[in-house]
C-alpha positions as CSV (number, residue, x, y, z in Angstrom):
1,M,1.4,24.6,23.2
2,T,-1.6,26.1,21.3
3,D,-4.9,24.3,20.8
4,T,-4.2,24.1,17.1
5,T,-0.7,22.2,17.7
6,S,-2.4,20.2,20.3
7,T,-5.1,19.1,17.9
8,A,-2.5,18.3,15.2
9,Q,-0.6,16.1,17.4
10,E,-3.8,14.3,18.7
11,Q,-4.8,13.6,15.1
12,D,-1.3,12.4,14.0
13,Y,-0.6,15.6,11.9
14,P,-2.9,15.0,8.9
15,L,-2.4,18.4,7.4
16,S,1.2,19.3,8.6
17,P,4.9,18.1,8.8
18,V,5.7,15.5,11.7
19,P,7.9,17.4,14.1
20,E,11.3,16.0,15.1
21,S,9.8,15.4,18.6
22,A,7.3,12.8,17.3
23,R,9.7,10.8,15.1
24,K,10.0,7.0,15.6
25,S,12.8,4.4,15.6
26,L,13.4,1.9,12.8
27,W,12.1,-0.9,15.0
28,S,8.7,0.8,15.6
29,M,8.2,1.6,11.9
30,G,9.3,-1.7,10.6
31,L,6.8,-3.5,12.9
32,V,4.0,-1.1,11.7
33,L,5.0,-1.6,8.0
34,L,5.3,-5.2,8.4
35,G,1.9,-5.5,9.8
36,F,0.6,-3.6,6.9
37,T,2.3,-5.8,4.3
38,F,1.1,-9.0,5.9
39,F,-2.0,-9.3,3.8
40,T,-4.3,-12.2,2.7
41,A,-4.9,-10.8,-0.9
42,T,-1.0,-10.6,-1.3
43,M,-0.9,-14.3,-0.8
44,W,-3.7,-14.7,-3.5
45,A,-1.4,-12.9,-6.0
46,G,1.4,-15.2,-5.0
47,G,-0.7,-18.3,-5.5
48,T,-1.9,-17.1,-8.8
49,V,1.6,-16.9,-10.1
50,G,2.7,-19.9,-8.2
51,T,0.9,-22.4,-10.6
52,A,2.1,-20.7,-13.8
53,F,6.0,-21.3,-13.5
54,D,8.5,-23.8,-12.5
55,F,10.1,-23.2,-9.2
56,A,13.3,-21.5,-10.4
57,T,11.2,-19.0,-12.6
58,L,8.8,-18.4,-10.0
59,M,11.5,-17.3,-7.5
60,W,12.8,-14.9,-10.1
61,V,9.3,-13.5,-10.7
62,L,8.8,-12.9,-7.0
63,L,12.2,-11.4,-6.6
64,I,11.8,-9.0,-9.4
65,G,8.2,-8.0,-8.5
66,N,8.9,-7.3,-4.8
67,L,12.1,-5.7,-5.4
68,L,10.5,-3.2,-7.6
69,L,7.8,-2.6,-5.2
70,G,10.3,-2.2,-2.4
71,V,12.4,0.3,-4.2
72,Y,9.3,2.4,-5.3
73,A,7.9,2.4,-1.8
74,A,11.5,3.2,-0.4
75,V,12.0,6.3,-2.5
76,L,8.6,7.8,-1.6
77,G,9.5,6.8,2.2
78,Y,12.8,8.7,1.8
79,I,10.9,11.9,0.7
80,A,8.3,11.6,3.5
81,A,11.0,11.1,6.1
82,R,12.9,14.2,4.7
83,S,9.8,16.4,4.4
84,G,7.6,15.1,7.3
85,L,4.7,14.9,4.9
86,N,2.4,12.3,3.7
87,T,1.5,11.4,0.1
88,A,-1.7,13.6,0.3
89,L,0.4,16.6,1.3
90,M,3.1,15.9,-1.2
91,S,0.3,15.9,-3.8
92,R,-0.4,19.6,-3.2
93,Y,3.1,20.3,-4.5
94,A,2.9,17.8,-7.4
95,F,-0.7,18.5,-8.5
96,G,-1.8,21.8,-6.9
97,E,-4.1,22.8,-4.1
98,I,-7.3,21.7,-5.9
99,G,-5.4,19.1,-8.3
100,S,-4.2,17.1,-5.3
101,K,-7.7,16.2,-4.6
102,L,-7.6,13.9,-7.6
103,S,-4.9,11.8,-5.8
104,D,-6.8,12.0,-2.7
105,F,-9.8,10.4,-4.3
106,I,-7.9,7.8,-6.2
107,L,-5.9,6.8,-3.1
108,G,-8.7,7.0,-0.6
109,F,-11.1,5.1,-2.9
110,T,-8.7,2.1,-3.4
111,Q,-7.8,1.9,0.4
112,I,-11.5,1.9,1.4
113,G,-12.1,-0.8,-1.3
114,W,-9.4,-2.9,0.4
115,Y,-10.9,-2.4,3.7
116,A,-14.4,-3.6,2.4
117,W,-12.6,-6.7,0.9
118,G,-10.8,-7.4,4.1
119,T,-14.1,-7.0,6.2
120,A,-16.0,-9.3,4.0
121,T,-13.2,-12.0,3.9
122,M,-13.0,-12.1,7.7
123,A,-16.8,-12.6,8.0
124,L,-17.1,-15.0,5.3
125,L,-14.2,-17.3,6.2
126,L,-15.0,-17.2,9.9
127,V,-18.6,-18.4,9.1
128,K,-17.3,-21.0,6.7
129,M,-14.5,-22.4,9.2
130,T,-16.6,-22.4,12.2
131,G,-19.9,-23.7,11.0
132,L,-21.8,-20.6,12.0
133,P,-25.2,-20.0,10.4
134,E,-25.1,-18.0,7.0
135,G,-27.3,-15.4,8.8
136,A,-24.4,-14.4,11.0
137,T,-22.3,-13.1,8.0
138,L,-23.9,-9.6,7.6
139,P,-23.6,-8.9,11.5
140,L,-20.1,-10.1,11.5
141,M,-19.2,-7.7,8.6
142,V,-20.6,-4.9,10.7
143,L,-18.7,-6.1,13.8
144,F,-15.4,-6.5,12.0
145,G,-16.0,-3.4,9.9
146,F,-16.0,-1.1,13.1
147,G,-13.9,-3.3,15.2
148,F,-10.9,-3.3,12.9
149,C,-10.8,0.6,12.9
150,V,-10.2,0.9,16.5
151,T,-6.4,0.9,16.5
152,A,-6.5,3.3,13.5
153,F,-8.8,5.5,15.5
154,I,-6.1,5.8,18.2
155,G,-3.5,6.7,15.5
156,Y,0.1,5.6,15.0
157,R,0.5,4.5,18.7
158,G,-2.5,2.1,18.2
159,L,-1.0,0.6,15.1
160,E,2.3,0.2,16.7
161,L,1.0,-1.6,19.7
162,L,-1.0,-4.0,17.7
163,S,1.9,-4.7,15.2
164,S,4.2,-5.5,18.2
165,V,2.1,-8.3,19.2
166,A,0.7,-9.5,16.0
167,V,3.8,-9.4,13.6
168,P,6.0,-11.9,15.8
169,A,3.1,-14.2,16.2
170,M,2.2,-14.3,12.4
171,I,5.9,-14.9,11.6
172,V,6.0,-17.9,14.0
173,L,2.6,-19.3,12.6
174,I,4.0,-18.8,8.9
175,A,7.2,-20.5,9.8
176,V,5.5,-23.6,11.2
177,S,3.1,-23.8,8.3
178,M,5.7,-23.5,5.6
179,F,8.0,-26.1,7.3
180,I,5.1,-28.4,7.1
181,A,4.4,-27.5,3.6
182,A,8.0,-28.0,2.5
183,S,8.0,-31.4,4.2
184,D,4.7,-32.4,2.4
185,A,6.2,-31.5,-0.9
186,G,9.3,-33.7,-0.4
187,G,11.8,-30.8,0.3
188,L,13.5,-28.7,-2.4
189,A,13.6,-31.5,-4.7
190,G,9.9,-32.0,-4.5
191,L,9.3,-28.3,-5.0
192,T,11.4,-28.1,-8.3
193,S,9.8,-31.2,-9.8
194,I,6.3,-29.7,-9.6
195,A,5.1,-28.7,-13.3
196,P,3.2,-25.5,-14.0
197,T,-0.6,-26.0,-14.4
198,S,-1.6,-22.5,-15.6
199,D,-0.4,-20.0,-18.3
200,L,0.8,-16.5,-17.4
201,S,3.3,-14.3,-19.0
202,M,6.3,-13.2,-16.9
203,A,5.3,-9.5,-17.4
204,A,1.7,-10.2,-16.3
205,A,3.1,-12.0,-13.2
206,I,5.4,-9.2,-12.3
207,T,2.6,-6.7,-12.8
208,L,0.4,-8.7,-10.4
209,V,3.1,-9.0,-7.8
210,F,3.9,-5.4,-7.9
211,G,0.3,-4.1,-8.5
212,T,-1.4,-5.9,-5.6
213,F,0.0,-3.8,-3.0
214,V,1.2,-0.7,-4.9
215,S,-1.6,1.3,-3.5
216,G,-0.1,0.4,0.0
217,G,3.4,1.4,-1.2
218,T,2.3,4.7,-2.4
219,Q,0.6,5.5,0.9
220,A,3.4,4.0,3.2
221,T,4.4,7.6,3.5
222,N,1.7,7.9,6.3
223,W,4.2,6.2,8.5
224,T,7.6,6.8,7.0
225,R,7.0,10.6,7.7
226,F,7.5,9.7,11.3
227,A,11.0,8.3,10.5
228,R,14.0,9.9,12.2
229,S,15.9,10.0,9.1
230,G,15.7,9.2,5.5
231,K,17.9,6.1,6.0
232,T,15.4,4.8,8.7
233,A,12.6,5.2,6.3
234,V,14.4,3.4,3.4
235,W,15.3,0.4,5.6
236,A,12.0,0.0,7.1
237,T,10.2,0.5,3.9
238,L,12.5,-2.1,2.2
239,A,12.0,-4.7,5.1
240,A,8.3,-4.4,4.7
241,F,7.7,-4.1,1.0
242,F,10.7,-6.3,-0.3
243,L,10.8,-8.8,2.6
244,G,7.5,-8.7,4.2
245,N,5.4,-8.5,0.9
246,G,7.8,-11.0,-0.6
247,L,7.2,-13.3,2.1
248,M,3.3,-13.2,1.7
249,T,3.6,-13.8,-2.1
250,L,6.1,-16.8,-1.4
251,V,3.6,-18.2,1.0
252,G,0.7,-18.1,-1.5
253,A,3.0,-19.4,-4.3
254,L,4.2,-22.5,-2.1
255,G,0.7,-23.1,-0.9
256,A,-0.7,-23.1,-4.5
257,L,2.1,-25.5,-5.5
258,V,1.8,-28.0,-2.6
259,Y,-2.0,-27.8,-1.6
260,Q,-3.6,-26.0,-4.7
261,Q,-4.5,-23.3,-2.1
262,A,-3.1,-19.6,-2.1
263,D,-4.2,-18.4,1.3
264,I,-2.4,-19.2,4.5
265,V,-5.7,-20.0,6.2
266,D,-6.7,-22.6,3.8
267,I,-3.2,-24.0,3.8
268,M,-3.3,-24.2,7.5
269,V,-6.7,-26.0,7.4
270,A,-5.3,-28.5,5.0
271,Q,-2.5,-29.1,7.6
272,G,-4.8,-29.9,10.2
273,L,-4.2,-26.3,12.0
274,A,-7.6,-24.8,11.7
275,T,-7.6,-23.1,15.1
276,L,-4.2,-21.5,14.2
277,G,-5.5,-20.6,10.9
278,I,-8.4,-18.6,12.4
279,L,-5.8,-16.8,14.7
280,M,-3.6,-16.2,11.7
281,L,-6.6,-14.9,9.6
282,F,-7.6,-12.5,12.4
283,L,-4.1,-11.1,12.9
284,N,-3.3,-10.9,9.3
285,L,-6.4,-8.9,8.4
286,W,-6.6,-6.6,11.4
287,T,-3.0,-5.3,11.0
288,T,-3.8,-4.5,7.4
289,Q,-7.4,-3.2,7.9
290,D,-6.3,-0.7,10.4
291,N,-3.5,0.7,8.4
292,T,-5.8,0.8,5.3
293,V,-8.6,2.9,7.0
294,Y,-5.9,5.0,8.5
295,N,-4.7,5.7,4.9
296,F,-8.1,6.6,3.9
297,A,-8.5,9.0,6.8
298,V,-5.3,10.9,5.9
299,A,-6.4,11.2,2.3
300,G,-9.8,12.2,3.4
301,C,-8.4,14.9,5.7
302,N,-6.5,16.5,2.9
303,L,-9.5,16.2,0.4
304,L,-11.7,17.8,3.0
305,R,-8.9,20.2,4.4
306,T,-10.0,19.1,8.1
307,R,-7.8,17.8,10.9
308,R,-10.5,15.6,12.2
309,R,-8.7,12.5,11.4
310,K,-10.5,10.3,14.0
311,T,-13.9,11.4,12.5
312,V,-12.8,10.7,9.0
313,T,-11.5,7.1,10.2
314,L,-15.0,6.2,11.5
315,V,-16.7,7.5,8.3
316,G,-14.2,5.5,6.3
317,A,-15.0,2.3,8.4
318,A,-18.8,2.9,7.9
319,I,-18.2,3.2,4.0
320,G,-16.0,0.1,3.9
321,T,-18.6,-1.9,5.9
322,L,-21.3,-0.8,3.5
323,L,-19.2,-1.8,0.5
324,A,-18.7,-5.2,2.1
325,V,-22.2,-5.8,2.8
326,L,-23.0,-4.8,-0.8
327,G,-20.5,-7.5,-2.2
328,M,-17.2,-5.8,-2.5
329,Y,-15.7,-9.3,-2.1
330,E,-16.6,-10.2,-5.6
331,W,-14.7,-7.3,-7.2
332,L,-11.2,-8.2,-6.3
333,I,-9.7,-9.0,-9.6
334,P,-10.7,-5.8,-11.6
335,F,-9.8,-3.8,-8.5
336,L,-6.2,-5.2,-8.6
337,I,-6.0,-4.2,-12.2
338,L,-7.3,-0.6,-11.4
339,L,-4.6,-0.5,-8.7
340,G,-1.7,-1.6,-10.9
341,T,-2.4,0.8,-13.6
342,F,-3.7,4.2,-12.2
343,I,-1.8,4.6,-8.7
344,P,1.9,4.1,-9.6
345,P,1.9,7.3,-11.8
346,V,0.9,9.3,-8.7
347,G,4.2,8.2,-7.1
348,G,6.1,9.0,-10.2
349,V,5.1,12.5,-10.4
350,I,5.6,13.2,-6.7
351,M,9.2,11.7,-7.1
352,A,10.0,13.9,-10.1
353,N,8.3,16.9,-8.4
354,Y,10.4,16.6,-5.5
355,F,13.9,15.8,-6.9
356,V,13.5,18.1,-10.3
357,R,11.2,20.9,-9.3
358,Y,12.3,21.3,-5.6
359,R,15.8,19.9,-5.8
360,G,15.2,17.6,-2.8
361,T,13.7,20.2,-0.5
362,Y,10.1,21.3,-0.2
363,P,9.4,24.8,0.9
364,D,7.3,25.4,4.0
365,L,3.8,24.1,3.3
366,A,2.0,26.7,5.5
367,S,3.6,29.8,4.0
368,T,3.9,28.7,0.4
369,Q,1.4,29.9,-2.2
370,L,0.8,26.8,-4.4
371,P,-1.3,27.0,-7.7
372,A,-4.8,25.6,-7.7
373,F,-3.8,23.1,-10.5
374,N,-0.2,22.3,-11.2
375,L,-0.8,21.4,-14.9
376,I,2.7,20.0,-15.5
377,G,2.1,17.3,-12.7
378,L,-1.5,16.6,-13.9
379,S,-0.4,16.2,-17.5
380,A,2.4,13.8,-16.5
381,Y,-0.1,11.8,-14.5
382,A,-2.4,11.5,-17.4
383,I,0.3,10.5,-19.8
384,G,1.9,8.1,-17.3
385,S,-1.7,6.5,-16.7
386,F,-2.4,6.2,-20.5
387,V,0.9,4.6,-21.3
388,A,0.5,2.1,-18.5
389,Y,-3.1,1.3,-19.5
390,T,-2.1,0.5,-23.1
391,S,1.3,-1.1,-22.3
392,A,1.8,-4.8,-22.9
393,W,4.9,-4.6,-20.6
394,I,4.9,-4.1,-16.8
395,A,2.3,-1.6,-16.4
396,P,3.0,-0.2,-12.8
397,V,6.6,0.2,-13.7
398,V,5.9,1.7,-17.0
399,G,3.3,4.1,-15.3
400,V,6.0,5.2,-12.7
401,L,8.8,5.7,-15.2
402,V,6.8,7.4,-17.9
403,A,5.1,9.7,-15.3
404,A,8.4,10.8,-13.7
405,F,10.1,11.3,-17.2
406,S,7.1,13.3,-18.5
407,Y,7.1,15.5,-15.5
408,A,10.9,16.1,-15.7
409,L,10.6,16.8,-19.4
410,L,7.7,19.2,-19.1
411,E,9.2,21.1,-16.2
412,T,12.5,21.5,-18.0
413,V,10.8,22.8,-21.1
414,V,8.6,25.2,-19.2
415,A,11.5,26.5,-17.1
416,G,13.3,27.2,-20.3
417,V,10.7,29.0,-21.8
418,K,10.2,31.1,-18.8
419,A,14.0,31.8,-18.5
420,R,14.1,33.1,-22.2
421,R,11.1,35.1,-21.6
422,A,12.7,36.7,-18.6
423,S,15.9,37.3,-20.5
424,A,14.0,38.9,-23.4
425,L,12.1,41.3,-21.1
426,S,15.4,42.3,-19.3
427,S,17.0,43.1,-22.6
428,L,14.2,45.5,-23.6
């Protein structure tokens, strides 16, 4: 084995396809992805929609929003498993060698933003729940900012090890808490009798459910590229983004209905389970934080064309920690709107590029000469983003569909023009 291959393996193949020898099982991948989707901010989204609808309508909103998210992530996961490539590398085909840096920046920025938010959340809530002095907040942000990245620094093996312990523990804690919540509400009859206390359109609610974690869904390819088959990737992704993310939004929604609290930690404190709440908070955030900074590192490696994923991971942790100290905690709502509008079109273009341009099989990345800018892909992304931004309907879904359709249409038109030119030249 050459030094280059050894380095690629050690760094989790940031700039090359994952070889068959490094592929993982459905169980392994499902645990890592579930750990990623068990996220505090997702519960906040569920809590926001939970107070705006009656119980039956709420269930439909959560079902539709999470199903759309699951299908979106699963299609990208299938492509990743078939090609062994992550989103950053797929973007080279879709947007060009230099054009792909646009998606690297967008995806990397959003992930490090989430990392900052999670770091600040852990420090602020720990101080609040334990009675520590306010002066401990900034040192704790630094501690968690660099501590959370340890498993990401190790790579897939580190993420898998943490998730194998944390995910079962979190499922048990959530089950206990939700059983108590249902009992406090008076069972199903009590839940269905609770009247809405806020106003939110169904389209806006689905957008919020879909958009809260669409950045993660777009970059879930960082793990599904390790899948042994496309089928394994699809099932693991659906389990995480439809069921796992769905559970998180349901927890937030029920908490908002019963306790007027969306976060599982606040819910458990209200239930008299403060110690378990702190444990849940720590596991909940760590299993997402390490995945998030891992995503940043993979996008950063493609942006800088470097295999030094571990170094980029540390840099990402430092940037996220700095943003946390500067007050990223306060920017969550506009951040969610940004995610739901401008990230889904990236996935839409990648899907259309793979199935329309390359007919389901990418050429070898190392030996293929790709253009600096794929104008079709960049144009389709711009169209999808603009229509999503101005749409009154479900913006993330609009962005994916319009971007994919635009790419397919432009690719077909350009291919037709080239074919006619070739035919005209051959007849001369």
